[in-house]
PDB file of the backbone (N, CA, C, O) and the ligand in Angstrom, with CONECT records:
HET     ZN  A 101       1
ATOM      1  N   UNK A   1     -17.519 -13.910   2.886  1.00  0.00           N
ATOM      2  CA  UNK A   1     -16.221 -13.527   3.410  1.00  0.00           C
ATOM      3  C   UNK A   1     -16.208 -12.501   4.493  1.00  0.00           C
ATOM      4  O   UNK A   1     -15.296 -12.450   5.318  1.00  0.00           O
ATOM      5  N   UNK A   2     -17.289 -11.634   4.485  1.00  0.00           N
ATOM      6  CA  UNK A   2     -17.384 -10.613   5.488  1.00  0.00           C
ATOM      7  C   UNK A   2     -16.415  -9.497   5.290  1.00  0.00           C
ATOM      8  O   UNK A   2     -15.891  -9.303   4.193  1.00  0.00           O
ATOM      9  N   UNK A   3     -16.173  -8.765   6.329  1.00  0.00           N
ATOM     10  CA  UNK A   3     -15.376  -7.566   6.183  1.00  0.00           C
ATOM     11  C   UNK A   3     -13.942  -7.903   6.499  1.00  0.00           C
ATOM     12  O   UNK A   3     -13.697  -8.530   7.530  1.00  0.00           O
ATOM     13  N   UNK A   4     -13.092  -7.574   5.782  1.00  0.00           N
ATOM     14  CA  UNK A   4     -11.670  -7.938   5.969  1.00  0.00           C
ATOM     15  C   UNK A   4     -10.848  -6.652   6.450  1.00  0.00           C
ATOM     16  O   UNK A   4     -10.819  -5.611   5.794  1.00  0.00           O
ATOM     17  N   UNK A   5     -10.239  -6.822   7.564  1.00  0.00           N
ATOM     18  CA  UNK A   5      -9.480  -5.629   7.987  1.00  0.00           C
ATOM     19  C   UNK A   5      -8.067  -5.659   7.448  1.00  0.00           C
ATOM     20  O   UNK A   5      -7.271  -6.552   7.738  1.00  0.00           O
ATOM     21  N   UNK A   6      -7.805  -4.690   6.690  1.00  0.00           N
ATOM     22  CA  UNK A   6      -6.457  -4.584   6.139  1.00  0.00           C
ATOM     23  C   UNK A   6      -5.950  -3.208   6.383  1.00  0.00           C
ATOM     24  O   UNK A   6      -5.752  -2.404   5.472  1.00  0.00           O
ATOM     25  N   UNK A   7      -5.738  -2.953   7.699  1.00  0.00           N
ATOM     26  CA  UNK A   7      -5.328  -1.582   8.082  1.00  0.00           C
ATOM     27  C   UNK A   7      -3.846  -1.496   8.314  1.00  0.00           C
ATOM     28  O   UNK A   7      -3.299  -0.459   8.688  1.00  0.00           O
ATOM     29  N   UNK A   8      -3.161  -2.728   8.057  1.00  0.00           N
ATOM     30  CA  UNK A   8      -1.778  -2.646   8.186  1.00  0.00           C
ATOM     31  C   UNK A   8      -1.156  -3.568   7.143  1.00  0.00           C
ATOM     32  O   UNK A   8      -1.748  -4.602   6.832  1.00  0.00           O
ATOM     33  N   UNK A   9      -0.008  -3.247   6.597  1.00  0.00           N
ATOM     34  CA  UNK A   9       0.581  -3.921   5.440  1.00  0.00           C
ATOM     35  C   UNK A   9       0.768  -5.345   5.655  1.00  0.00           C
ATOM     36  O   UNK A   9       0.552  -6.133   4.734  1.00  0.00           O
ATOM     37  N   UNK A  10       1.218  -5.804   6.997  1.00  0.00           N
ATOM     38  CA  UNK A  10       1.422  -7.130   7.246  1.00  0.00           C
ATOM     39  C   UNK A  10       0.154  -7.989   7.005  1.00  0.00           C
ATOM     40  O   UNK A  10       0.247  -9.163   6.647  1.00  0.00           O
ATOM     41  N   UNK A  11      -0.978  -7.400   7.202  1.00  0.00           N
ATOM     42  CA  UNK A  11      -2.265  -8.143   7.098  1.00  0.00           C
ATOM     43  C   UNK A  11      -2.476  -8.445   5.565  1.00  0.00           C
ATOM     44  O   UNK A  11      -3.134  -9.424   5.215  1.00  0.00           O
ATOM     45  N   UNK A  12      -1.936  -7.634   4.716  1.00  0.00           N
ATOM     46  CA  UNK A  12      -2.001  -8.028   3.287  1.00  0.00           C
ATOM     47  C   UNK A  12      -1.160  -9.176   2.969  1.00  0.00           C
ATOM     48  O   UNK A  12      -1.559 -10.058   2.209  1.00  0.00           O
ATOM     49  N   UNK A  13       0.014  -9.198   3.532  1.00  0.00           N
ATOM     50  CA  UNK A  13       0.972 -10.362   3.390  1.00  0.00           C
ATOM     51  C   UNK A  13       0.360 -11.684   3.961  1.00  0.00           C
ATOM     52  O   UNK A  13       0.436 -12.743   3.339  1.00  0.00           O
ATOM     53  N   UNK A  14      -0.210 -11.573   5.097  1.00  0.00           N
ATOM     54  CA  UNK A  14      -0.704 -12.731   5.777  1.00  0.00           C
ATOM     55  C   UNK A  14      -1.839 -13.381   5.010  1.00  0.00           C
ATOM     56  O   UNK A  14      -1.956 -14.606   4.979  1.00  0.00           O
ATOM     57  N   UNK A  15      -2.712 -12.522   4.363  1.00  0.00           N
ATOM     58  CA  UNK A  15      -3.865 -13.025   3.603  1.00  0.00           C
ATOM     59  C   UNK A  15      -3.432 -13.338   2.196  1.00  0.00           C
ATOM     60  O   UNK A  15      -4.284 -13.825   1.452  1.00  0.00           O
ATOM     61  N   UNK A  16      -2.221 -13.122   1.733  1.00  0.00           N
ATOM     62  CA  UNK A  16      -1.849 -13.390   0.364  1.00  0.00           C
ATOM     63  C   UNK A  16      -2.450 -12.295  -0.670  1.00  0.00           C
ATOM     64  O   UNK A  16      -2.651 -12.614  -1.842  1.00  0.00           O
ATOM     65  N   UNK A  17      -2.714 -11.055  -0.214  1.00  0.00           N
ATOM     66  CA  UNK A  17      -3.026 -10.065  -1.103  1.00  0.00           C
ATOM     67  C   UNK A  17      -1.941  -9.327  -1.534  1.00  0.00           C
ATOM     68  O   UNK A  17      -0.916  -9.261  -0.857  1.00  0.00           O
ATOM     69  N   UNK A  18      -2.090  -8.666  -2.785  1.00  0.00           N
ATOM     70  CA  UNK A  18      -1.198  -7.756  -3.234  1.00  0.00           C
ATOM     71  C   UNK A  18      -1.695  -6.368  -2.869  1.00  0.00           C
ATOM     72  O   UNK A  18      -2.878  -6.176  -2.591  1.00  0.00           O
ATOM     73  N   UNK A  19      -0.775  -5.393  -2.873  1.00  0.00           N
ATOM     74  CA  UNK A  19      -1.138  -4.055  -2.519  1.00  0.00           C
ATOM     75  C   UNK A  19      -1.390  -3.184  -3.725  1.00  0.00           C
ATOM     76  O   UNK A  19      -0.463  -2.934  -4.495  1.00  0.00           O
ATOM     77  N   UNK A  20      -2.677  -2.685  -3.935  1.00  0.00           N
ATOM     78  CA  UNK A  20      -2.849  -1.954  -5.063  1.00  0.00           C
ATOM     79  C   UNK A  20      -2.733  -0.422  -4.616  1.00  0.00           C
ATOM     80  O   UNK A  20      -3.480  -0.003  -3.732  1.00  0.00           O
ATOM     81  N   UNK A  21      -1.835   0.377  -5.204  1.00  0.00           N
ATOM     82  CA  UNK A  21      -1.771   1.697  -4.837  1.00  0.00           C
ATOM     83  C   UNK A  21      -2.309   2.613  -6.040  1.00  0.00           C
ATOM     84  O   UNK A  21      -1.836   2.562  -7.176  1.00  0.00           O
ATOM     85  N   UNK A  22      -3.283   3.396  -5.676  1.00  0.00           N
ATOM     86  CA  UNK A  22      -3.896   4.159  -6.685  1.00  0.00           C
ATOM     87  C   UNK A  22      -3.627   5.666  -6.403  1.00  0.00           C
ATOM     88  O   UNK A  22      -3.867   6.080  -5.268  1.00  0.00           O
ATOM     89  N   UNK A  23      -3.192   6.437  -7.258  1.00  0.00           N
ATOM     90  CA  UNK A  23      -3.009   7.797  -7.131  1.00  0.00           C
ATOM     91  C   UNK A  23      -4.333   8.509  -7.240  1.00  0.00           C
ATOM     92  O   UNK A  23      -5.000   8.375  -8.266  1.00  0.00           O
ATOM     93  N   UNK A  24      -4.711   9.186  -6.340  1.00  0.00           N
ATOM     94  CA  UNK A  24      -6.010   9.976  -6.381  1.00  0.00           C
ATOM     95  C   UNK A  24      -5.862  11.140  -7.292  1.00  0.00           C
ATOM     96  O   UNK A  24      -6.890  11.610  -7.780  1.00  0.00           O
ATOM     97  N   UNK A  25      -4.603  11.709  -7.609  1.00  0.00           N
ATOM     98  CA  UNK A  25      -4.578  12.856  -8.426  1.00  0.00           C
ATOM     99  C   UNK A  25      -4.531  12.539  -9.913  1.00  0.00           C
ATOM    100  O   UNK A  25      -5.138  13.273 -10.693  1.00  0.00           O
ATOM    101  N   UNK A  26      -3.849  11.492 -10.349  1.00  0.00           N
ATOM    102  CA  UNK A  26      -3.741  11.132 -11.804  1.00  0.00           C
ATOM    103  C   UNK A  26      -4.488   9.799 -12.096  1.00  0.00           C
ATOM    104  O   UNK A  26      -4.824   9.543 -13.252  1.00  0.00           O
ATOM    105  N   UNK A  27      -4.736   9.002 -11.138  1.00  0.00           N
ATOM    106  CA  UNK A  27      -5.329   7.681 -11.352  1.00  0.00           C
ATOM    107  C   UNK A  27      -4.494   6.547 -11.699  1.00  0.00           C
ATOM    108  O   UNK A  27      -4.950   5.455 -12.041  1.00  0.00           O
ATOM    109  N   UNK A  28      -3.101   6.866 -11.593  1.00  0.00           N
ATOM    110  CA  UNK A  28      -2.087   5.892 -11.928  1.00  0.00           C
ATOM    111  C   UNK A  28      -2.149   4.763 -10.838  1.00  0.00           C
ATOM    112  O   UNK A  28      -2.263   5.011  -9.637  1.00  0.00           O
ATOM    113  N   UNK A  29      -2.062   3.470 -11.379  1.00  0.00           N
ATOM    114  CA  UNK A  29      -2.169   2.343 -10.404  1.00  0.00           C
ATOM    115  C   UNK A  29      -0.902   1.568 -10.512  1.00  0.00           C
ATOM    116  O   UNK A  29      -0.233   1.508 -11.544  1.00  0.00           O
ATOM    117  N   UNK A  30      -0.595   0.948  -9.332  1.00  0.00           N
ATOM    118  CA  UNK A  30       0.611   0.160  -9.243  1.00  0.00           C
ATOM    119  C   UNK A  30       0.289  -1.014  -8.360  1.00  0.00           C
ATOM    120  O   UNK A  30      -0.451  -0.839  -7.392  1.00  0.00           O
ATOM    121  N   UNK A  31       0.820  -2.263  -8.638  1.00  0.00           N
ATOM    122  CA  UNK A  31       0.695  -3.296  -7.743  1.00  0.00           C
ATOM    123  C   UNK A  31       1.999  -3.549  -7.085  1.00  0.00           C
ATOM    124  O   UNK A  31       3.018  -3.625  -7.772  1.00  0.00           O
ATOM    125  N   UNK A  32       2.031  -3.686  -5.765  1.00  0.00           N
ATOM    126  CA  UNK A  32       3.213  -3.961  -5.034  1.00  0.00           C
ATOM    127  C   UNK A  32       3.033  -5.195  -4.218  1.00  0.00           C
ATOM    128  O   UNK A  32       1.922  -5.591  -3.865  1.00  0.00           O
ATOM    129  N   UNK A  33       4.196  -5.815  -3.918  1.00  0.00           N
ATOM    130  CA  UNK A  33       4.055  -7.030  -3.095  1.00  0.00           C
ATOM    131  C   UNK A  33       4.281  -6.561  -1.602  1.00  0.00           C
ATOM    132  O   UNK A  33       5.212  -5.835  -1.255  1.00  0.00           O
ATOM    133  N   UNK A  34       3.373  -7.038  -0.819  1.00  0.00           N
ATOM    134  CA  UNK A  34       3.410  -6.592   0.580  1.00  0.00           C
ATOM    135  C   UNK A  34       4.700  -6.885   1.327  1.00  0.00           C
ATOM    136  O   UNK A  34       5.136  -6.105   2.174  1.00  0.00           O
ATOM    137  N   UNK A  35       5.291  -8.001   1.006  1.00  0.00           N
ATOM    138  CA  UNK A  35       6.477  -8.318   1.865  1.00  0.00           C
ATOM    139  C   UNK A  35       7.679  -7.333   1.440  1.00  0.00           C
ATOM    140  O   UNK A  35       8.472  -6.892   2.273  1.00  0.00           O
ATOM    141  N   UNK A  36       7.738  -7.036   0.099  1.00  0.00           N
ATOM    142  CA  UNK A  36       8.814  -6.092  -0.320  1.00  0.00           C
ATOM    143  C   UNK A  36       8.467  -4.669   0.269  1.00  0.00           C
ATOM    144  O   UNK A  36       9.378  -3.903   0.582  1.00  0.00           O
ATOM    145  N   UNK A  37       7.218  -4.344   0.407  1.00  0.00           N
ATOM    146  CA  UNK A  37       6.810  -3.025   0.910  1.00  0.00           C
ATOM    147  C   UNK A  37       7.263  -3.046   2.411  1.00  0.00           C
ATOM    148  O   UNK A  37       7.934  -2.129   2.883  1.00  0.00           O
ATOM    149  N   UNK A  38       6.873  -4.112   3.119  1.00  0.00           N
ATOM    150  CA  UNK A  38       7.343  -4.197   4.526  1.00  0.00           C
ATOM    151  C   UNK A  38       8.759  -3.952   4.835  1.00  0.00           C
ATOM    152  O   UNK A  38       9.180  -3.249   5.753  1.00  0.00           O
ATOM    153  N   UNK A  39       9.498  -4.656   3.906  1.00  0.00           N
ATOM    154  CA  UNK A  39      11.029  -4.461   4.071  1.00  0.00           C
ATOM    155  C   UNK A  39      11.480  -2.962   3.808  1.00  0.00           C
ATOM    156  O   UNK A  39      12.259  -2.359   4.547  1.00  0.00           O
ATOM    157  N   UNK A  40      10.972  -2.501   2.810  1.00  0.00           N
ATOM    158  CA  UNK A  40      11.273  -1.000   2.420  1.00  0.00           C
ATOM    159  C   UNK A  40      10.845  -0.098   3.578  1.00  0.00           C
ATOM    160  O   UNK A  40      11.601   0.761   4.032  1.00  0.00           O
ATOM    161  N   UNK A  41       9.644  -0.311   4.030  1.00  0.00           N
ATOM    162  CA  UNK A  41       9.140   0.517   5.049  1.00  0.00           C
ATOM    163  C   UNK A  41       9.872   0.344   6.473  1.00  0.00           C
ATOM    164  O   UNK A  41      10.009   1.286   7.254  1.00  0.00           O
ATOM    165  N   UNK A  42      10.311  -0.917   6.717  1.00  0.00           N
ATOM    166  CA  UNK A  42      11.085  -1.145   7.954  1.00  0.00           C
ATOM    167  C   UNK A  42      12.380  -0.473   7.784  1.00  0.00           C
ATOM    168  O   UNK A  42      12.837   0.154   8.740  1.00  0.00           O
ATOM    169  N   UNK A  43      13.041  -0.536   6.638  1.00  0.00           N
ATOM    170  CA  UNK A  43      14.380   0.145   6.575  1.00  0.00           C
ATOM    171  C   UNK A  43      14.290   1.602   6.701  1.00  0.00           C
ATOM    172  O   UNK A  43      15.248   2.221   7.164  1.00  0.00           O
ATOM    173  N   UNK A  44      13.240   2.194   6.337  1.00  0.00           N
ATOM    174  CA  UNK A  44      13.025   3.628   6.384  1.00  0.00           C
ATOM    175  C   UNK A  44      12.361   3.952   7.718  1.00  0.00           C
ATOM    176  O   UNK A  44      12.052   5.125   7.932  1.00  0.00           O
ATOM    177  N   UNK A  45      12.114   3.020   8.631  1.00  0.00           N
ATOM    178  CA  UNK A  45      11.421   3.058   9.920  1.00  0.00           C
ATOM    179  C   UNK A  45      10.057   3.843   9.823  1.00  0.00           C
ATOM    180  O   UNK A  45       9.763   4.793  10.549  1.00  0.00           O
ATOM    181  N   UNK A  46       9.320   3.353   8.894  1.00  0.00           N
ATOM    182  CA  UNK A  46       7.939   3.914   8.669  1.00  0.00           C
ATOM    183  C   UNK A  46       6.969   2.818   9.157  1.00  0.00           C
ATOM    184  O   UNK A  46       7.188   1.626   8.940  1.00  0.00           O
ATOM    185  N   UNK A  47       5.985   3.229   9.766  1.00  0.00           N
ATOM    186  CA  UNK A  47       4.877   2.454  10.297  1.00  0.00           C
ATOM    187  C   UNK A  47       4.317   1.583   9.189  1.00  0.00           C
ATOM    188  O   UNK A  47       4.370   1.984   8.027  1.00  0.00           O
ATOM    189  N   UNK A  48       3.738   0.312   9.521  1.00  0.00           N
ATOM    190  CA  UNK A  48       3.079  -0.462   8.408  1.00  0.00           C
ATOM    191  C   UNK A  48       1.704  -0.075   8.341  1.00  0.00           C
ATOM    192  O   UNK A  48       0.989  -0.587   7.481  1.00  0.00           O
ATOM    193  N   UNK A  49       1.226   0.807   9.181  1.00  0.00           N
ATOM    194  CA  UNK A  49      -0.249   1.157   9.076  1.00  0.00           C
ATOM    195  C   UNK A  49      -0.609   1.855   7.698  1.00  0.00           C
ATOM    196  O   UNK A  49       0.085   2.745   7.207  1.00  0.00           O
ATOM    197  N   UNK A  50      -1.689   1.390   7.167  1.00  0.00           N
ATOM    198  CA  UNK A  50      -1.997   1.900   5.776  1.00  0.00           C
ATOM    199  C   UNK A  50      -2.155   3.300   5.712  1.00  0.00           C
ATOM    200  O   UNK A  50      -1.738   3.900   4.721  1.00  0.00           O
ATOM    201  N   UNK A  51      -2.750   3.949   6.718  1.00  0.00           N
ATOM    202  CA  UNK A  51      -3.006   5.374   6.715  1.00  0.00           C
ATOM    203  C   UNK A  51      -1.638   6.153   6.683  1.00  0.00           C
ATOM    204  O   UNK A  51      -1.482   7.193   6.043  1.00  0.00           O
ATOM    205  N   UNK A  52      -0.656   5.538   7.443  1.00  0.00           N
ATOM    206  CA  UNK A  52       0.691   6.134   7.407  1.00  0.00           C
ATOM    207  C   UNK A  52       1.454   5.974   6.065  1.00  0.00           C
ATOM    208  O   UNK A  52       2.077   6.875   5.503  1.00  0.00           O
ATOM    209  N   UNK A  53       1.315   4.694   5.634  1.00  0.00           N
ATOM    210  CA  UNK A  53       1.994   4.417   4.309  1.00  0.00           C
ATOM    211  C   UNK A  53       1.450   5.288   3.156  1.00  0.00           C
ATOM    212  O   UNK A  53       2.187   5.714   2.267  1.00  0.00           O
ATOM    213  N   UNK A  54       0.159   5.526   3.213  1.00  0.00           N
ATOM    214  CA  UNK A  54      -0.428   6.325   2.097  1.00  0.00           C
ATOM    215  C   UNK A  54       0.325   7.702   2.070  1.00  0.00           C
ATOM    216  O   UNK A  54       0.705   8.183   1.002  1.00  0.00           O
ATOM    217  N   UNK A  55       0.520   8.291   3.216  1.00  0.00           N
ATOM    218  CA  UNK A  55       1.114   9.637   3.318  1.00  0.00           C
ATOM    219  C   UNK A  55       2.584   9.568   2.827  1.00  0.00           C
ATOM    220  O   UNK A  55       3.056  10.584   2.318  1.00  0.00           O
ATOM    221  N   UNK A  56       3.288   8.536   2.929  1.00  0.00           N
ATOM    222  CA  UNK A  56       4.608   8.460   2.529  1.00  0.00           C
ATOM    223  C   UNK A  56       4.850   8.235   1.033  1.00  0.00           C
ATOM    224  O   UNK A  56       5.895   8.608   0.500  1.00  0.00           O
ATOM    225  N   UNK A  57       3.845   7.605   0.352  1.00  0.00           N
ATOM    226  CA  UNK A  57       3.991   7.110  -0.967  1.00  0.00           C
ATOM    227  C   UNK A  57       3.898   8.276  -1.972  1.00  0.00           C
ATOM    228  O   UNK A  57       3.026   9.130  -1.810  1.00  0.00           O
ATOM    229  N   UNK A  58       4.746   8.343  -2.982  1.00  0.00           N
ATOM    230  CA  UNK A  58       4.744   9.351  -4.021  1.00  0.00           C
ATOM    231  C   UNK A  58       4.415   8.761  -5.261  1.00  0.00           C
ATOM    232  O   UNK A  58       4.979   7.715  -5.583  1.00  0.00           O
ATOM    233  N   UNK A  59       3.542   9.312  -6.033  1.00  0.00           N
ATOM    234  CA  UNK A  59       3.210   8.711  -7.257  1.00  0.00           C
ATOM    235  C   UNK A  59       4.330   8.796  -8.305  1.00  0.00           C
ATOM    236  O   UNK A  59       4.889   9.877  -8.488  1.00  0.00           O
ATOM    237  N   UNK A  60       4.666   7.748  -8.971  1.00  0.00           N
ATOM    238  CA  UNK A  60       5.808   7.631  -9.884  1.00  0.00           C
ATOM    239  C   UNK A  60       5.413   8.330 -11.127  1.00  0.00           C
ATOM    240  O   UNK A  60       6.327   8.649 -11.889  1.00  0.00           O
ATOM    241  N   UNK A  61       4.193   8.619 -11.451  1.00  0.00           N
ATOM    242  CA  UNK A  61       3.783   9.244 -12.680  1.00  0.00           C
ATOM    243  C   UNK A  61       3.724  10.885 -12.522  1.00  0.00           C
ATOM    244  O   UNK A  61       4.301  11.624 -13.320  1.00  0.00           O
ATOM    245  N   UNK A  62       3.006  11.338 -11.469  1.00  0.00           N
ATOM    246  CA  UNK A  62       2.743  12.698 -11.402  1.00  0.00           C
ATOM    247  C   UNK A  62       3.412  13.419 -10.122  1.00  0.00           C
ATOM    248  O   UNK A  62       3.435  14.639  -9.959  1.00  0.00           O
ATOM    249  N   UNK A  63       3.923  12.509  -9.291  1.00  0.00           N
ATOM    250  CA  UNK A  63       4.698  13.081  -8.083  1.00  0.00           C
ATOM    251  C   UNK A  63       3.759  13.396  -6.975  1.00  0.00           C
ATOM    252  O   UNK A  63       4.272  13.773  -5.922  1.00  0.00           O
ATOM    253  N   UNK A  64       2.563  13.308  -7.039  1.00  0.00           N
ATOM    254  CA  UNK A  64       1.678  13.645  -5.954  1.00  0.00           C
ATOM    255  C   UNK A  64       1.705  12.640  -4.782  1.00  0.00           C
ATOM    256  O   UNK A  64       1.953  11.450  -4.974  1.00  0.00           O
ATOM    257  N   UNK A  65       1.446  13.146  -3.581  1.00  0.00           N
ATOM    258  CA  UNK A  65       1.337  12.329  -2.470  1.00  0.00           C
ATOM    259  C   UNK A  65      -0.164  12.207  -2.110  1.00  0.00           C
ATOM    260  O   UNK A  65      -0.698  12.815  -1.182  1.00  0.00           O
ATOM    261  N   UNK A  66      -0.775  11.355  -2.947  1.00  0.00           N
ATOM    262  CA  UNK A  66      -2.245  11.203  -2.847  1.00  0.00           C
ATOM    263  C   UNK A  66      -2.617   9.703  -2.994  1.00  0.00           C
ATOM    264  O   UNK A  66      -3.585   9.343  -3.663  1.00  0.00           O
ATOM    265  N   UNK A  67      -1.826   8.879  -2.357  1.00  0.00           N
ATOM    266  CA  UNK A  67      -1.974   7.397  -2.637  1.00  0.00           C
ATOM    267  C   UNK A  67      -3.164   6.868  -1.942  1.00  0.00           C
ATOM    268  O   UNK A  67      -3.504   7.357  -0.864  1.00  0.00           O
ATOM    269  N   UNK A  68      -3.825   5.891  -2.495  1.00  0.00           N
ATOM    270  CA  UNK A  68      -4.877   5.138  -1.830  1.00  0.00           C
ATOM    271  C   UNK A  68      -4.530   3.729  -1.919  1.00  0.00           C
ATOM    272  O   UNK A  68      -4.220   3.265  -3.016  1.00  0.00           O
ATOM    273  N   UNK A  69      -4.550   2.981  -0.847  1.00  0.00           N
ATOM    274  CA  UNK A  69      -4.123   1.583  -0.786  1.00  0.00           C
ATOM    275  C   UNK A  69      -5.328   0.723  -0.618  1.00  0.00           C
ATOM    276  O   UNK A  69      -6.174   0.997   0.232  1.00  0.00           O
ATOM    277  N   UNK A  70      -5.426  -0.271  -1.375  1.00  0.00           N
ATOM    278  CA  UNK A  70      -6.397  -1.262  -1.287  1.00  0.00           C
ATOM    279  C   UNK A  70      -5.840  -2.728  -1.484  1.00  0.00           C
ATOM    280  O   UNK A  70      -4.782  -2.920  -2.083  1.00  0.00           O
ATOM    281  N   UNK A  71      -6.561  -3.703  -0.979  1.00  0.00           N
ATOM    282  CA  UNK A  71      -6.063  -5.113  -1.335  1.00  0.00           C
ATOM    283  C   UNK A  71      -6.397  -5.493  -2.643  1.00  0.00           C
ATOM    284  O   UNK A  71      -7.433  -5.063  -3.151  1.00  0.00           O
ATOM    285  N   UNK A  72      -5.546  -6.345  -3.329  1.00  0.00           N
ATOM    286  CA  UNK A  72      -5.868  -6.898  -4.576  1.00  0.00           C
ATOM    287  C   UNK A  72      -5.579  -8.307  -4.535  1.00  0.00           C
ATOM    288  O   UNK A  72      -4.554  -8.763  -4.029  1.00  0.00           O
ATOM    289  N   UNK A  73      -6.527  -9.024  -5.093  1.00  0.00           N
ATOM    290  CA  UNK A  73      -6.342 -10.453  -5.144  1.00  0.00           C
ATOM    291  C   UNK A  73      -5.336 -10.859  -6.279  1.00  0.00           C
ATOM    292  O   UNK A  73      -5.546 -10.450  -7.421  1.00  0.00           O
ATOM    293  N   UNK A  74      -4.330 -11.593  -6.020  1.00  0.00           N
ATOM    294  CA  UNK A  74      -3.301 -11.983  -7.043  1.00  0.00           C
ATOM    295  C   UNK A  74      -3.984 -12.787  -8.125  1.00  0.00           C
ATOM    296  O   UNK A  74      -3.334 -13.218  -9.077  1.00  0.00           O
TER     297      UNK A  74
HETATM  298 ZN    ZN A 101      -0.216  10.497  -9.864  1.00  0.00          ZN2+
END
C-alpha cells in the first residue's frame, strides 16, 4: 500500500478511514467520522490540516489539549 498521506481530514474521508483521536496525556481514544469532523471544523472556521486540528481538540476525559490524530480502518 505504501505511504499514505493523511495530513488533512478530507483525505481521511476520501479514503474511507475513520479518525482515531488519542490523548497523549491520559491515553483516552475516540473514533470520529471524518465527514462530521469536517462539518464541525468548517462551521468553526478551523483548518482541516491534521496539525491544526490536533491543537484544537480537547480530551473529553482529562481536558488536555494533547490530541494525536491517526487514520483507523473501519
Ligand atoms: Zn485525556
